[in-house]
N, C-alpha and C positions, 0 to 999 in steps of 0.2 A: 467284652461284650458276648463273644463268643459262648462263654460258658453262661450268661444269662438267657442267652438264645435257646439253647440247650434244654435250661431248667422251663423257661415258658414252653418249648416244644413238648418237653415230658409230660408238664403239668396238662396241657391242653390235650395231647393224644392219649397218654395213659393215664393222666389224673396221678401221678406219683414223681418225684424228686430223687436224684441218685441218695443212696443211701451208705454210711460210712460203718465202719466196723465197731464202732460203739454203739451205735444205733442196733446192729444186727447182734449185738452181745446183750442189750439191754432187751430186745426183743425175744431172744430165747431164753433168758428168765423168767419172763412174763409169760410164755406159752402164747406168742403171736407171730404171725407171718413174718419172715424175715424180710420180704420185699415192701409189703405197704403197711406191716402194723396190726392189720385186722386180726382180731381177737378171737374168730370161730374157725380155728384150723382143724377141729374135731367136732364128727357130727354127733357120736357119744362118746363116754369116756375111754373105750378102745378102738374106735373108728376114726381113722385120719380122713380127712377131704382127701380126694383125688387132687384136687385143684384148690386152691385159695378162692374162699366164696368173693373177695373183695376183687381181687387182682389177675385172678386166675394163673397164679404162680403153681407149675406143676410141682406136689409137694413130694409125691413118693415116684422118683425119677425112674427106676429099673428094676429088674426082679434083683431080690439080693440087698437094696438099698434099706429095707429095714435093718440089716444085721447092725448098724452102727447103733440103732435105737436099742438094739439089746445089749450091745456093749455097755452103753452108758447106765443102763439100768442094772446089767451085773456090776458093773463097778462101781456105782453108787449104794449098793448092797453090799458088795463083798469087801471095801475100802471103806467105806463111810460109816457103816453098821458094825460089823462086826468086830473090827479094832477096838471100839466103844466099850461092845459088851466083854471083849477078852479082857481088855483092861481093869474095868469093874470086877471081874473075877481075881484077876491079879491082886488087885485092892483088897481083896475079901470080903466085898458085896454080897456075894452069894455065892452056893457051893456050886460044883462040877453038874449036878443033875439041872438045877435050874438054868445054869449057862445052855446045856445042850438043848433044853426046853425053849429058852429066849431064842437061840440059835436058829432052831425050825421054824419057830413063829416068824420071826423076823425073815428068814429065806423063801417063805410062802406068803407072807402077808404084805411084807414091802414092795415086792417089782410089781403087781398089780395098781398099788396105789401111787407108785411113780411114774407109772407108765406116758402120761401126757408129757412130765417134764422130761423123760429119757428122749421123746420122741422130737419135744422142742430142743433140747440140749444137742440131738443129733444134728439138726437141722443148723442150729448156729456154728455148732464146729464146723460142718459143710462149706456155709457160705462165710464164715470169718474167713477158712482158707481160700476159698475161691469167690471173693466178693462181686467180682467182673462176671459170673453169671447169673446172678438177679437182673432181671429185667430193666429193674429201676436203674441200674448202672452199666447197662447196654450202649452200645454206640449207637447213634442214630441210624447207622446204616443196616440194623438188624443183624447184627454178627451173633447174635446169640439164638441158638436153635434149642428151645425147652422140650423136644421130642426126641433127643438122642439118648 
């Protein structure tokens, strides 16, 4: 009965219910807010909202928080695409000159293209590790302080 009361309280006051790790994972893959599932966490392709327009979750927590998104962007580029290009080169699909051109092209063009997904994956990683920091998962006593 206490869980039902908490769900009703969260729905009435905040308009949200607790979020589990699977929901956080799916929301990260689909570039949605990890707290409410709102789809407009970006103002433009390269501009993340400071807070979610739907639930007011603070998306950029502190200075340096963007470094996690940079790591995801770099990791997806280096460990996701370059091994494929090198494997195709080793299989004899193209010459070393073409490999160099493709690597430079991928290294320059791919990071801007995957920027929103890198941010979303970083938010997903953060909240998968610390799901209790989401306002939807906070205790009724308000123990989560988003402005830290």
